[in-house]
Structures are given as structure tokens and as C-alpha cells.
C-alpha positions as CSV (number, residue, x, y, z in Angstrom):
1,M,0.0,0.1,0.0
2,A,1.0,3.6,-0.4
3,K,3.6,5.0,2.0
4,F,3.9,8.5,0.9
5,E,1.3,11.2,0.4
6,A,1.7,14.5,-1.5
7,H,-0.2,17.7,-1.2
8,I,0.0,20.9,-3.5
9,T,-1.9,23.7,-1.9
10,C,-3.3,26.7,-3.9
11,D,-5.5,29.7,-3.4
12,K,-9.2,28.9,-3.6
13,E,-9.6,31.3,-6.3
14,H,-8.1,28.9,-8.7
15,A,-10.3,25.9,-7.6
16,K,-11.9,25.3,-11.0
17,Q,-8.5,25.3,-12.8
18,V,-7.0,23.1,-10.1
19,E,-10.0,20.7,-10.2
20,D,-9.5,20.3,-13.9
21,I,-5.7,19.5,-13.5
22,A,-6.9,16.9,-10.9
23,T,-8.9,15.2,-13.5
24,Q,-6.2,15.4,-16.2
25,T,-3.5,13.9,-13.8
26,G,-5.4,11.5,-11.7
27,W,-4.7,13.5,-8.6
28,F,-7.4,14.1,-6.0
29,F,-8.9,17.6,-5.6
30,S,-10.2,18.9,-2.2
31,V,-10.9,22.2,-0.5
32,I,-9.8,23.0,3.1
33,A,-10.8,25.9,5.4
34,G,-8.1,26.9,7.7
35,C,-4.6,25.4,7.8
36,P,-2.2,25.3,10.8
37,I,0.8,26.2,8.5
38,L,-0.9,28.6,6.0
39,G,-3.5,30.2,8.3
40,Q,-7.0,31.1,8.1
41,G,-8.6,31.2,4.8
42,T,-9.9,28.6,2.2
43,Y,-7.5,26.7,0.0
44,C,-7.8,24.1,-2.6
45,Y,-5.3,21.3,-2.9
46,L,-4.3,18.2,-4.8
47,T,-3.4,15.1,-3.2
48,N,-1.7,11.8,-4.5
49,Y,-0.2,8.7,-3.1
50,D,2.7,6.3,-4.1
51,S,5.0,3.7,-2.5
52,D,7.8,5.4,-4.3
53,E,8.8,8.9,-3.1
54,L,10.8,9.7,-6.1
55,E,8.0,8.8,-8.6
56,L,5.7,10.9,-6.5
57,L,8.1,13.7,-6.6
58,K,8.2,13.4,-10.3
59,S,4.5,13.4,-10.7
60,M,4.3,16.4,-8.3
61,R,6.7,18.5,-10.5
62,N,4.5,17.5,-13.5
63,V,1.4,18.8,-11.9
64,Q,3.4,22.1,-10.7
65,S,4.5,22.4,-14.3
66,K,0.6,22.3,-15.4
67,L,-0.2,24.9,-12.7
68,H,2.6,27.2,-13.8
69,Q,1.4,27.0,-17.4
70,L,-1.9,28.4,-16.1
71,N,-0.1,31.2,-14.0
72,I,-1.0,29.5,-10.8
73,T,1.8,29.5,-8.1
74,E,1.3,26.9,-5.5
75,K,1.2,28.2,-1.9
76,R,2.8,25.0,-0.6
77,M,4.0,21.5,-1.9
78,K,5.0,18.7,0.4
79,I,5.4,14.9,0.6
80,E,4.8,13.1,3.9
81,R,5.8,9.6,4.7
82,I,2.8,7.7,6.2
83,V,3.6,5.8,9.2
84,F,0.1,5.0,10.5
85,D,-3.2,5.2,8.5
86,T,-6.4,3.8,9.7
87,K,-8.0,4.1,6.2
88,T,-5.3,2.1,4.3
89,H,-4.4,-0.1,7.3
90,H,-0.8,1.0,6.9
91,N,1.1,0.8,10.2
92,E,4.9,1.1,10.6
93,L,4.3,1.5,14.3
94,G,4.1,-2.3,15.0
95,R,1.0,-2.0,17.1
């Protein structure tokens, strides 16, 4: 199962274009209100998963390129290692 999760966060004003990119690339589109890092406000973001962090980074750079072609600058990009997830039953904690 996937061990890495990527997020690309953008301003909500670009939500329709970001959602279109999700459809084109197979990434998942979401909207979030408030972020502990970015602060109050509403943001849209793209998420994807992979067991290979380098392939995920490559895919992320491809999506970033598509955003830049539309003059959309990402607010944040990150890849996280999943160590525990009840949805996918991934557990590296051994419990």
C-alpha cells in the first residue's frame, strides 16, 4: 500500500482550474478551510499517493508545471511519509 502522500496547496480562487488538473492527472482535488501552517482562509489542494517517493516527486513536478502554465503559483508543496493510517491499514508502528 502507499507509504507517501503528496499535497499541492493553492489559493481557492483557482479551484476550478486546479480541479481540472486533478481530472487530467489522476490526482485528487479537495478544499480546506483553515490550515495550521498557512493560516485562516480557504484553500484548494491536490493530493496523491505512491509507495515510491521519487516517482511521487516526479508526478508532483509535472502537476506543478501544469499549474505554472496557467499562471497559478502553489502556496505549498509537500510529501509526507505515512507511518500510520486507519483508512489504508498501513502501520509502521508495529502496534
